[in-house]
mmCIF file as gemmi writes it, N, C-alpha and C atoms, coordinates in Angstrom:
data_model
loop_
_atom_site.group_PDB
_atom_site.id
_atom_site.type_symbol
_atom_site.label_atom_id
_atom_site.label_alt_id
_atom_site.label_comp_id
_atom_site.label_asym_id
_atom_site.label_entity_id
_atom_site.label_seq_id
_atom_site.pdbx_PDB_ins_code
_atom_site.Cartn_x
_atom_site.Cartn_y
_atom_site.Cartn_z
_atom_site.occupancy
_atom_site.B_iso_or_equiv
_atom_site.pdbx_formal_charge
_atom_site.auth_seq_id
_atom_site.auth_asym_id
_atom_site.pdbx_PDB_model_num
ATOM 1 N N . MET Axp A 1 ? 14.419 6.643 53.983 1 0 ? 1 A 1
ATOM 2 C CA . MET Axp A 1 ? 15.642 6.549 53.227 1 0 ? 1 A 1
ATOM 3 C C . MET Axp A 1 ? 15.346 6.287 51.755 1 0 ? 1 A 1
ATOM 4 N N . PHE Axp A 2 ? 16.359 6.416 50.936 1 0 ? 2 A 1
ATOM 5 C CA . PHE Axp A 2 ? 16.236 6.208 49.509 1 0 ? 2 A 1
ATOM 6 C C . PHE Axp A 2 ? 16.418 4.74 49.161 1 0 ? 2 A 1
ATOM 7 N N . ASP Axp A 3 ? 15.621 4.278 48.254 1 0 ? 3 A 1
ATOM 8 C CA . ASP Axp A 3 ? 15.72 2.893 47.786 1 0 ? 3 A 1
ATOM 9 C C . ASP Axp A 3 ? 16.573 2.89 46.521 1 0 ? 3 A 1
ATOM 10 N N . THR Axp A 4 ? 17.783 2.383 46.622 1 0 ? 4 A 1
ATOM 11 C CA . THR Axp A 4 ? 18.712 2.413 45.49 1 0 ? 4 A 1
ATOM 12 C C . THR Axp A 4 ? 18.382 1.353 44.447 1 0 ? 4 A 1
ATOM 13 N N . ASN Axp A 5 ? 17.649 0.343 44.797 1 0 ? 5 A 1
ATOM 14 C CA . ASN Axp A 5 ? 17.323 -0.727 43.855 1 0 ? 5 A 1
ATOM 15 C C . ASN Axp A 5 ? 15.945 -0.53 43.206 1 0 ? 5 A 1
ATOM 16 N N . ARG Axp A 6 ? 15.317 0.606 43.461 1 0 ? 6 A 1
ATOM 17 C CA . ARG Axp A 6 ? 13.956 0.846 42.965 1 0 ? 6 A 1
ATOM 18 C C . ARG Axp A 6 ? 13.907 0.807 41.44 1 0 ? 6 A 1
ATOM 19 N N . GLY Axp A 7 ? 14.856 1.431 40.758 1 0 ? 7 A 1
ATOM 20 C CA . GLY Axp A 7 ? 14.871 1.453 39.291 1 0 ? 7 A 1
ATOM 21 C C . GLY Axp A 7 ? 14.994 0.062 38.707 1 0 ? 7 A 1
ATOM 22 N N . ALA Axp A 8 ? 15.862 -0.764 39.286 1 0 ? 8 A 1
ATOM 23 C CA . ALA Axp A 8 ? 16.032 -2.135 38.796 1 0 ? 8 A 1
ATOM 24 C C . ALA Axp A 8 ? 14.766 -2.951 39.024 1 0 ? 8 A 1
ATOM 25 N N . ARG Axp A 9 ? 14.113 -2.76 40.175 1 0 ? 9 A 1
ATOM 26 C CA . ARG Axp A 9 ? 12.881 -3.484 40.467 1 0 ? 9 A 1
ATOM 27 C C . ARG Axp A 9 ? 11.778 -3.097 39.489 1 0 ? 9 A 1
ATOM 28 N N . LEU Axp A 10 ? 11.659 -1.794 39.209 1 0 ? 10 A 1
ATOM 29 C CA . LEU Axp A 10 ? 10.625 -1.338 38.278 1 0 ? 10 A 1
ATOM 30 C C . LEU Axp A 10 ? 10.874 -1.88 36.878 1 0 ? 10 A 1
ATOM 31 N N . ALA Axp A 11 ? 12.135 -1.913 36.457 1 0 ? 11 A 1
ATOM 32 C CA . ALA Axp A 11 ? 12.456 -2.439 35.135 1 0 ? 11 A 1
ATOM 33 C C . ALA Axp A 11 ? 12.101 -3.916 35.039 1 0 ? 11 A 1
ATOM 34 N N . ASN Axp A 12 ? 12.395 -4.691 36.084 1 0 ? 12 A 1
ATOM 35 C CA . ASN Axp A 12 ? 12.069 -6.121 36.071 1 0 ? 12 A 1
ATOM 36 C C . ASN Axp A 12 ? 10.561 -6.345 36.095 1 0 ? 12 A 1
ATOM 37 N N . GLU Axp A 13 ? 9.831 -5.533 36.838 1 0 ? 13 A 1
ATOM 38 C CA . GLU Axp A 13 ? 8.379 -5.674 36.895 1 0 ? 13 A 1
ATOM 39 C C . GLU Axp A 13 ? 7.741 -5.352 35.549 1 0 ? 13 A 1
ATOM 40 N N . SER Axp A 14 ? 8.241 -4.305 34.872 1 0 ? 14 A 1
ATOM 41 C CA . SER Axp A 14 ? 7.648 -3.93 33.588 1 0 ? 14 A 1
ATOM 42 C C . SER Axp A 14 ? 7.95 -4.975 32.525 1 0 ? 14 A 1
ATOM 43 N N . LYS Axp A 15 ? 9.098 -5.62 32.6 1 0 ? 15 A 1
ATOM 44 C CA . LYS Axp A 15 ? 9.412 -6.667 31.635 1 0 ? 15 A 1
ATOM 45 C C . LYS Axp A 15 ? 8.52 -7.879 31.835 1 0 ? 15 A 1
ATOM 46 N N . SER Axp A 16 ? 8.276 -8.244 33.069 1 0 ? 16 A 1
ATOM 47 C CA . SER Axp A 16 ? 7.467 -9.432 33.336 1 0 ? 16 A 1
ATOM 48 C C . SER Axp A 16 ? 5.976 -9.15 33.201 1 0 ? 16 A 1
ATOM 49 N N . ALA Axp A 17 ? 5.566 -7.883 33.24 1 0 ? 17 A 1
ATOM 50 C CA . ALA Axp A 17 ? 4.148 -7.55 33.168 1 0 ? 17 A 1
ATOM 51 C C . ALA Axp A 17 ? 3.611 -7.644 31.744 1 0 ? 17 A 1
ATOM 52 N N . GLY Axp A 18 ? 4.48 -7.592 30.735 1 0 ? 18 A 1
ATOM 53 C CA . GLY Axp A 18 ? 4.046 -7.618 29.344 1 0 ? 18 A 1
ATOM 54 C C . GLY Axp A 18 ? 3.553 -8.988 28.942 1 0 ? 18 A 1
ATOM 55 N N . PRO Axp A 19 ? 2.861 -9.078 27.794 1 0 ? 19 A 1
ATOM 56 C CA . PRO Axp A 19 ? 2.357 -10.365 27.33 1 0 ? 19 A 1
ATOM 57 C C . PRO Axp A 19 ? 3.502 -11.282 26.924 1 0 ? 19 A 1
ATOM 58 N N . VAL Axp A 20 ? 3.32 -12.554 27.166 1 0 ? 20 A 1
ATOM 59 C CA . VAL Axp A 20 ? 4.341 -13.536 26.811 1 0 ? 20 A 1
ATOM 60 C C . VAL Axp A 20 ? 4.105 -13.939 25.365 1 0 ? 20 A 1
ATOM 61 N N . ARG Axp A 21 ? 5.13 -13.791 24.543 1 0 ? 21 A 1
ATOM 62 C CA . ARG Axp A 21 ? 5.009 -14.136 23.129 1 0 ? 21 A 1
ATOM 63 C C . ARG Axp A 21 ? 6.107 -15.128 22.778 1 0 ? 21 A 1
ATOM 64 N N . ASP Axp A 22 ? 5.738 -16.091 22.001 1 0 ? 22 A 1
ATOM 65 C CA . ASP Axp A 22 ? 6.74 -17.031 21.548 1 0 ? 22 A 1
ATOM 66 C C . ASP Axp A 22 ? 7.244 -16.6 20.177 1 0 ? 22 A 1
ATOM 67 N N . GLY Axp A 23 ? 8.215 -17.299 19.658 1 0 ? 23 A 1
ATOM 68 C CA . GLY Axp A 23 ? 8.82 -16.932 18.382 1 0 ? 23 A 1
ATOM 69 C C . GLY Axp A 23 ? 7.928 -17.2 17.196 1 0 ? 23 A 1
ATOM 70 N N . SER Axp A 24 ? 6.883 -18.013 17.357 1 0 ? 24 A 1
ATOM 71 C CA . SER Axp A 24 ? 6.052 -18.359 16.21 1 0 ? 24 A 1
ATOM 72 C C . SER Axp A 24 ? 5.269 -17.15 15.691 1 0 ? 24 A 1
ATOM 73 N N . ASP Axp A 25 ? 4.805 -16.258 16.579 1 0 ? 25 A 1
ATOM 74 C CA . ASP Axp A 25 ? 4.107 -15.047 16.127 1 0 ? 25 A 1
ATOM 75 C C . ASP Axp A 25 ? 5.036 -14.179 15.292 1 0 ? 25 A 1
ATOM 76 N N . PHE Axp A 26 ? 6.25 -14.032 15.769 1 0 ? 26 A 1
ATOM 77 C CA . PHE Axp A 26 ? 7.221 -13.213 15.046 1 0 ? 26 A 1
ATOM 78 C C . PHE Axp A 26 ? 7.568 -13.853 13.711 1 0 ? 26 A 1
ATOM 79 N N . ASP Axp A 27 ? 7.729 -15.173 13.694 1 0 ? 27 A 1
ATOM 80 C CA . ASP Axp A 27 ? 8.057 -15.866 12.45 1 0 ? 27 A 1
ATOM 81 C C . ASP Axp A 27 ? 6.933 -15.745 11.43 1 0 ? 27 A 1
ATOM 82 N N . ARG Axp A 28 ? 5.675 -15.858 11.904 1 0 ? 28 A 1
ATOM 83 C CA . ARG Axp A 28 ? 4.535 -15.701 10.998 1 0 ? 28 A 1
ATOM 84 C C . ARG Axp A 28 ? 4.474 -14.293 10.426 1 0 ? 28 A 1
ATOM 85 N N . LEU Axp A 29 ? 4.691 -13.299 11.277 1 0 ? 29 A 1
ATOM 86 C CA . LEU Axp A 29 ? 4.67 -11.918 10.813 1 0 ? 29 A 1
ATOM 87 C C . LEU Axp A 29 ? 5.789 -11.668 9.81 1 0 ? 29 A 1
ATOM 88 N N . LYS Axp A 30 ? 6.952 -12.207 10.105 1 0 ? 30 A 1
ATOM 89 C CA . LYS Axp A 30 ? 8.094 -12.044 9.197 1 0 ? 30 A 1
ATOM 90 C C . LYS Axp A 30 ? 7.803 -12.698 7.844 1 0 ? 30 A 1
ATOM 91 N N . GLN Axp A 31 ? 7.193 -13.88 7.863 1 0 ? 31 A 1
ATOM 92 C CA . GLN Axp A 31 ? 6.858 -14.571 6.629 1 0 ? 31 A 1
ATOM 93 C C . GLN Axp A 31 ? 5.823 -13.785 5.821 1 0 ? 31 A 1
ATOM 94 N N . ARG Axp A 32 ? 4.823 -13.217 6.498 1 0 ? 32 A 1
ATOM 95 C CA . ARG Axp A 32 ? 3.806 -12.431 5.793 1 0 ? 32 A 1
ATOM 96 C C . ARG Axp A 32 ? 4.399 -11.177 5.163 1 0 ? 32 A 1
ATOM 97 N N . VAL Axp A 33 ? 5.331 -10.54 5.868 1 0 ? 33 A 1
ATOM 98 C CA . VAL Axp A 33 ? 5.983 -9.351 5.318 1 0 ? 33 A 1
ATOM 99 C C . VAL Axp A 33 ? 6.815 -9.727 4.094 1 0 ? 33 A 1
ATOM 100 N N . GLU Axp A 34 ? 7.498 -10.867 4.159 1 0 ? 34 A 1
ATOM 101 C CA . GLU Axp A 34 ? 8.291 -11.315 3.012 1 0 ? 34 A 1
ATOM 102 C C . GLU Axp A 34 ? 7.397 -11.64 1.816 1 0 ? 34 A 1
ATOM 103 N N . LEU Axp A 35 ? 6.24 -12.268 2.063 1 0 ? 35 A 1
ATOM 104 C CA . LEU Axp A 35 ? 5.308 -12.556 0.976 1 0 ? 35 A 1
ATOM 105 C C . LEU Axp A 35 ? 4.761 -11.281 0.353 1 0 ? 35 A 1
ATOM 106 N N . MET Axp A 36 ? 4.446 -10.297 1.2 1 0 ? 36 A 1
ATOM 107 C CA . MET Axp A 36 ? 3.953 -9.019 0.682 1 0 ? 36 A 1
ATOM 108 C C . MET Axp A 36 ? 5.036 -8.319 -0.142 1 0 ? 36 A 1
ATOM 109 N N . ASP Axp A 37 ? 6.269 -8.386 0.316 1 0 ? 37 A 1
ATOM 110 C CA . ASP Axp A 37 ? 7.378 -7.783 -0.422 1 0 ? 37 A 1
ATOM 111 C C . ASP Axp A 37 ? 7.543 -8.454 -1.781 1 0 ? 37 A 1
ATOM 112 N N . GLU Axp A 38 ? 7.416 -9.781 -1.812 1 0 ? 38 A 1
ATOM 113 C CA . GLU Axp A 38 ? 7.53 -10.513 -3.069 1 0 ? 38 A 1
ATOM 114 C C . GLU Axp A 38 ? 6.393 -10.145 -4.018 1 0 ? 38 A 1
ATOM 115 N N . ARG Axp A 39 ? 5.182 -10.02 -3.488 1 0 ? 39 A 1
ATOM 116 C CA . ARG Axp A 39 ? 4.043 -9.631 -4.33 1 0 ? 39 A 1
ATOM 117 C C . ARG Axp A 39 ? 4.225 -8.232 -4.901 1 0 ? 39 A 1
ATOM 118 N N . LEU Axp A 40 ? 4.696 -7.307 -4.079 1 0 ? 40 A 1
ATOM 119 C CA . LEU Axp A 40 ? 4.932 -5.944 -4.565 1 0 ? 40 A 1
ATOM 120 C C . LEU Axp A 40 ? 6.01 -5.927 -5.64 1 0 ? 40 A 1
ATOM 121 N N . ASP Axp A 41 ? 7.041 -6.759 -5.492 1 0 ? 41 A 1
ATOM 122 C CA . ASP Axp A 41 ? 8.074 -6.858 -6.525 1 0 ? 41 A 1
ATOM 123 C C . ASP Axp A 41 ? 7.481 -7.387 -7.828 1 0 ? 41 A 1
ATOM 124 N N . ASN Axp A 42 ? 6.592 -8.377 -7.722 1 0 ? 42 A 1
ATOM 125 C CA . ASN Axp A 42 ? 5.954 -8.922 -8.926 1 0 ? 42 A 1
ATOM 126 C C . ASN Axp A 42 ? 5.071 -7.885 -9.601 1 0 ? 42 A 1
ATOM 127 N N . ILE Axp A 43 ? 4.311 -7.149 -8.821 1 0 ? 43 A 1
ATOM 128 C CA . ILE Axp A 43 ? 3.459 -6.092 -9.382 1 0 ? 43 A 1
ATOM 129 C C . ILE Axp A 43 ? 4.312 -5.042 -10.08 1 0 ? 43 A 1
ATOM 130 N N . ASP Axp A 44 ? 5.424 -4.662 -9.454 1 0 ? 44 A 1
ATOM 131 C CA . ASP Axp A 44 ? 6.332 -3.681 -10.041 1 0 ? 44 A 1
ATOM 132 C C . ASP Axp A 44 ? 6.877 -4.185 -11.371 1 0 ? 44 A 1
ATOM 133 N N . SER Axp A 45 ? 7.255 -5.461 -11.425 1 0 ? 45 A 1
ATOM 134 C CA . SER Axp A 45 ? 7.79 -6.03 -12.664 1 0 ? 45 A 1
ATOM 135 C C . SER Axp A 45 ? 6.743 -6.019 -13.778 1 0 ? 45 A 1
ATOM 136 N N . VAL Axp A 46 ? 5.509 -6.377 -13.442 1 0 ? 46 A 1
ATOM 137 C CA . VAL Axp A 46 ? 4.443 -6.402 -14.452 1 0 ? 46 A 1
ATOM 138 C C . VAL Axp A 46 ? 4.16 -4.989 -14.959 1 0 ? 46 A 1
ATOM 139 N N . LEU Axp A 47 ? 4.042 -4.034 -14.042 1 0 ? 47 A 1
ATOM 140 C CA . LEU Axp A 47 ? 3.763 -2.653 -14.462 1 0 ? 47 A 1
ATOM 141 C C . LEU Axp A 47 ? 4.894 -2.086 -15.311 1 0 ? 47 A 1
ATOM 142 N N . THR Axp A 48 ? 6.129 -2.398 -14.95 1 0 ? 48 A 1
ATOM 143 C CA . THR Axp A 48 ? 7.267 -1.927 -15.737 1 0 ? 48 A 1
ATOM 144 C C . THR Axp A 48 ? 7.234 -2.516 -17.14 1 0 ? 48 A 1
ATOM 145 N N . ALA Axp A 49 ? 6.94 -3.811 -17.247 1 0 ? 49 A 1
ATOM 146 C CA . ALA Axp A 49 ? 6.872 -4.451 -18.565 1 0 ? 49 A 1
ATOM 147 C C . ALA Axp A 49 ? 5.762 -3.847 -19.411 1 0 ? 49 A 1
ATOM 148 N N . VAL Axp A 50 ? 4.603 -3.603 -18.807 1 0 ? 50 A 1
ATOM 149 C CA . VAL Axp A 50 ? 3.479 -3.009 -19.548 1 0 ? 50 A 1
ATOM 150 C C . VAL Axp A 50 ? 3.836 -1.596 -19.997 1 0 ? 50 A 1
ATOM 151 N N . ALA Axp A 51 ? 4.419 -0.813 -19.106 1 0 ? 51 A 1
ATOM 152 C CA . ALA Axp A 51 ? 4.782 0.57 -19.466 1 0 ? 51 A 1
ATOM 153 C C . ALA Axp A 51 ? 5.815 0.591 -20.583 1 0 ? 51 A 1
ATOM 154 N N . GLU Axp A 52 ? 6.797 -0.299 -20.527 1 0 ? 52 A 1
ATOM 155 C CA . GLU Axp A 52 ? 7.813 -0.332 -21.588 1 0 ? 52 A 1
ATOM 156 C C . GLU Axp A 52 ? 7.19 -0.732 -22.92 1 0 ? 52 A 1
ATOM 157 N N . ARG Axp A 53 ? 6.257 -1.683 -22.871 1 0 ? 53 A 1
ATOM 158 C CA . ARG Axp A 53 ? 5.608 -2.116 -24.112 1 0 ? 53 A 1
ATOM 159 C C . ARG Axp A 53 ? 4.743 -1.015 -24.701 1 0 ? 53 A 1
ATOM 160 N N . ILE Axp A 54 ? 4.029 -0.307 -23.845 1 0 ? 54 A 1
ATOM 161 C CA . ILE Axp A 54 ? 3.172 0.777 -24.32 1 0 ? 54 A 1
ATOM 162 C C . ILE Axp A 54 ? 3.997 1.926 -24.88 1 0 ? 54 A 1
ATOM 163 N N . MET Axp A 55 ? 5.115 2.21 -24.249 1 0 ? 55 A 1
ATOM 164 C CA . MET Axp A 55 ? 5.909 3.371 -24.677 1 0 ? 55 A 1
ATOM 165 C C . MET Axp A 55 ? 6.618 3.141 -26.006 1 0 ? 55 A 1
ATOM 166 N N . LYS Axp A 56 ? 6.584 1.926 -26.535 1 0 ? 56 A 1
ATOM 167 C CA . LYS Axp A 56 ? 7.214 1.657 -27.83 1 0 ? 56 A 1
ATOM 168 C C . LYS Axp A 56 ? 6.374 2.168 -28.988 1 0 ? 56 A 1
ATOM 169 N N . GLN Axp A 57 ? 5.098 2.465 -28.746 1 0 ? 57 A 1
ATOM 170 C CA . GLN Axp A 57 ? 4.221 2.91 -29.815 1 0 ? 57 A 1
ATOM 171 C C . GLN Axp A 57 ? 3.443 4.136 -29.352 1 0 ? 57 A 1
ATOM 172 N N . PRO Axp A 58 ? 3.08 4.995 -30.28 1 0 ? 58 A 1
ATOM 173 C CA . PRO Axp A 58 ? 2.328 6.192 -29.888 1 0 ? 58 A 1
ATOM 174 C C . PRO Axp A 58 ? 0.893 5.837 -29.478 1 0 ? 58 A 1
ATOM 175 N N . ILE Axp A 59 ? 0.387 6.594 -28.522 1 0 ? 59 A 1
ATOM 176 C CA . ILE Axp A 59 ? -0.986 6.429 -28.046 1 0 ? 59 A 1
ATOM 177 C C . ILE Axp A 59 ? -1.708 7.745 -28.259 1 0 ? 59 A 1
ATOM 178 N N . THR Axp A 60 ? -2.91 7.678 -28.809 1 0 ? 60 A 1
ATOM 179 C CA . THR Axp A 60 ? -3.682 8.886 -29.064 1 0 ? 60 A 1
ATOM 180 C C . THR Axp A 60 ? -5.068 8.745 -28.438 1 0 ? 60 A 1
ATOM 181 N N . PHE Axp A 61 ? -5.459 9.77 -27.695 1 0 ? 61 A 1
ATOM 182 C CA . PHE Axp A 61 ? -6.8 9.844 -27.113 1 0 ? 61 A 1
ATOM 183 C C . PHE Axp A 61 ? -7.569 10.937 -27.841 1 0 ? 61 A 1
ATOM 184 N N . ASN Axp A 62 ? -8.747 10.62 -28.323 1 0 ? 62 A 1
ATOM 185 C CA . ASN Axp A 62 ? -9.628 11.609 -28.935 1 0 ? 62 A 1
ATOM 186 C C . ASN Axp A 62 ? -10.818 11.806 -28.004 1 0 ? 62 A 1
ATOM 187 N N . LEU Axp A 63 ? -10.952 13.006 -27.483 1 0 ? 63 A 1
ATOM 188 C CA . LEU Axp A 63 ? -12.018 13.334 -26.542 1 0 ? 63 A 1
ATOM 189 C C . LEU Axp A 63 ? -12.819 14.511 -27.077 1 0 ? 63 A 1
ATOM 190 N N . SER Axp A 64 ? -14.033 14.609 -26.604 1 0 ? 64 A 1
ATOM 191 C CA . SER Axp A 64 ? -14.802 15.811 -26.915 1 0 ? 64 A 1
ATOM 192 C C . SER Axp A 64 ? -15.133 16.508 -25.605 1 0 ? 64 A 1
ATOM 193 N N . CYS Axp A 65 ? -15.015 17.82 -25.599 1 0 ? 65 A 1
ATOM 194 C CA . CYS Axp A 65 ? -15.254 18.618 -24.409 1 0 ? 65 A 1
ATOM 195 C C . CYS Axp A 65 ? -16.748 18.556 -24.059 1 0 ? 65 A 1
ATOM 196 N N . PRO Axp A 66 ? -17.08 18.239 -22.803 1 0 ? 66 A 1
ATOM 197 C CA . PRO Axp A 66 ? -18.496 18.151 -22.441 1 0 ? 66 A 1
ATOM 198 C C . PRO Axp A 66 ? -19.193 19.511 -22.409 1 0 ? 66 A 1
ATOM 199 N N . HIS Axp A 67 ? -18.419 20.605 -22.341 1 0 ? 67 A 1
ATOM 200 C CA . HIS Axp A 67 ? -19.031 21.938 -22.267 1 0 ? 67 A 1
ATOM 201 C C . HIS Axp A 67 ? -19.265 22.557 -23.647 1 0 ? 67 A 1
ATOM 202 N N . CYS Axp A 68 ? -18.217 22.529 -24.473 1 0 ? 68 A 1
ATOM 203 C CA . CYS Axp A 68 ? -18.352 23.207 -25.768 1 0 ? 68 A 1
ATOM 204 C C . CYS Axp A 68 ? -18.472 22.237 -26.946 1 0 ? 68 A 1
ATOM 205 N N . GLY Axp A 69 ? -18.215 20.943 -26.736 1 0 ? 69 A 1
ATOM 206 C CA . GLY Axp A 69 ? -18.342 19.964 -27.81 1 0 ? 69 A 1
ATOM 207 C C . GLY Axp A 69 ? -17.146 19.91 -28.743 1 0 ? 69 A 1
ATOM 208 N N . LYS Axp A 70 ? -16.103 20.67 -28.45 1 0 ? 70 A 1
ATOM 209 C CA . LYS Axp A 70 ? -14.922 20.712 -29.305 1 0 ? 70 A 1
ATOM 210 C C . LYS Axp A 70 ? -14.132 19.408 -29.144 1 0 ? 70 A 1
ATOM 211 N N . ASN Axp A 71 ? -13.582 18.883 -30.248 1 0 ? 71 A 1
ATOM 212 C CA . ASN Axp A 71 ? -12.772 17.675 -30.207 1 0 ? 71 A 1
ATOM 213 C C . ASN Axp A 71 ? -11.359 18.001 -29.72 1 0 ? 71 A 1
ATOM 214 N N . ILE Axp A 72 ? -10.85 17.14 -28.836 1 0 ? 72 A 1
ATOM 215 C CA . ILE Axp A 72 ? -9.512 17.315 -28.282 1 0 ? 72 A 1
ATOM 216 C C . ILE Axp A 72 ? -8.723 16.045 -28.564 1 0 ? 72 A 1
ATOM 217 N N . GLU Axp A 73 ? -7.532 16.207 -29.106 1 0 ? 73 A 1
ATOM 218 C CA . GLU Axp A 73 ? -6.675 15.059 -29.387 1 0 ? 73 A 1
ATOM 219 C C . GLU Axp A 73 ? -5.433 15.145 -28.508 1 0 ? 73 A 1
ATOM 220 N N . ILE Axp A 74 ? -5.191 14.096 -27.729 1 0 ? 74 A 1
ATOM 221 C CA . ILE Axp A 74 ? -4.016 14.031 -26.861 1 0 ? 74 A 1
ATOM 222 C C . ILE Axp A 74 ? -3.173 12.855 -27.332 1 0 ? 74 A 1
ATOM 223 N N . ALA Axp A 75 ? -1.918 13.104 -27.656 1 0 ? 75 A 1
ATOM 224 C CA . ALA Axp A 75 ? -1.032 12.051 -28.151 1 0 ? 75 A 1
ATOM 225 C C . ALA Axp A 75 ? 0.15 11.88 -27.206 1 0 ? 75 A 1
ATOM 226 N N . PHE Axp A 76 ? 0.453 10.645 -26.896 1 0 ? 76 A 1
ATOM 227 C CA . PHE Axp A 76 ? 1.632 10.304 -26.096 1 0 ? 76 A 1
ATOM 228 C C . PHE Axp A 76 ? 2.605 9.57 -26.995 1 0 ? 76 A 1
ATOM 229 N N . VAL Axp A 77 ? 3.817 10.054 -27.042 1 0 ? 77 A 1
ATOM 230 C CA . VAL Axp A 77 ? 4.843 9.397 -27.822 1 0 ? 77 A 1
ATOM 231 C C . VAL Axp A 77 ? 5.978 9.075 -26.872 1 0 ? 77 A 1
ATOM 232 N N . GLY Axp A 78 ? 6.323 7.821 -26.789 1 0 ? 78 A 1
ATOM 233 C CA . GLY Axp A 78 ? 7.376 7.402 -25.866 1 0 ? 78 A 1
ATOM 234 C C . GLY Axp A 78 ? 8.621 6.963 -26.603 1 0 ? 78 A 1
ATOM 235 N N . GLN Axp A 79 ? 9.667 6.849 -25.856 1 0 ? 79 A 1
ATOM 236 C CA . GLN Axp A 79 ? 10.919 6.388 -26.401 1 0 ? 79 A 1
ATOM 237 C C . GLN Axp A 79 ? 11.448 5.301 -25.457 1 0 ? 79 A 1
ATOM 238 N N . PRO Axp A 80 ? 11.601 4.081 -25.956 1 0 ? 80 A 1
ATOM 239 C CA . PRO Axp A 80 ? 12.068 3.015 -25.059 1 0 ? 80 A 1
ATOM 240 C C . PRO Axp A 80 ? 13.479 3.271 -24.579 1 0 ? 80 A 1
ATOM 241 N N . LYS Axp A 81 ? 13.796 2.681 -23.426 1 0 ? 81 A 1
ATOM 242 C CA . LYS Axp A 81 ? 15.131 2.814 -22.875 1 0 ? 81 A 1
ATOM 243 C C . LYS Axp A 81 ? 16.15 2.153 -23.786 1 0 ? 81 A 1
ATOM 244 N N . PRO Axp A 82 ? 17.291 2.781 -23.989 1 0 ? 82 A 1
ATOM 245 C CA . PRO Axp A 82 ? 18.333 2.109 -24.78 1 0 ? 82 A 1
ATOM 246 C C . PRO Axp A 82 ? 18.896 0.912 -24.011 1 0 ? 82 A 1
ATOM 247 N N . THR Axp A 83 ? 19.101 -0.168 -24.718 1 0 ? 83 A 1
ATOM 248 C CA . THR Axp A 83 ? 19.648 -1.364 -24.066 1 0 ? 83 A 1
ATOM 249 C C . THR Axp A 83 ? 21.061 -1.628 -24.484 1 0 ? 83 A 1
């Protein structure tokens, strides 16, 4: 005959077969993710401040070509965001 409770039994067995974890592992992981998010926000803020400061003044790179020896000048001119 067919076992009508087989699906429920299998579901209960699979739930109990897994590793037992308490909330402290989850809390630690959550705290580490929050710290990483905060660090990434700080890095973003620093990079944004540096980029805004650099873009206020022109930057010029003078290079010489390693093959032909010709001088190459590359200039970056930025415009700060209007406030």
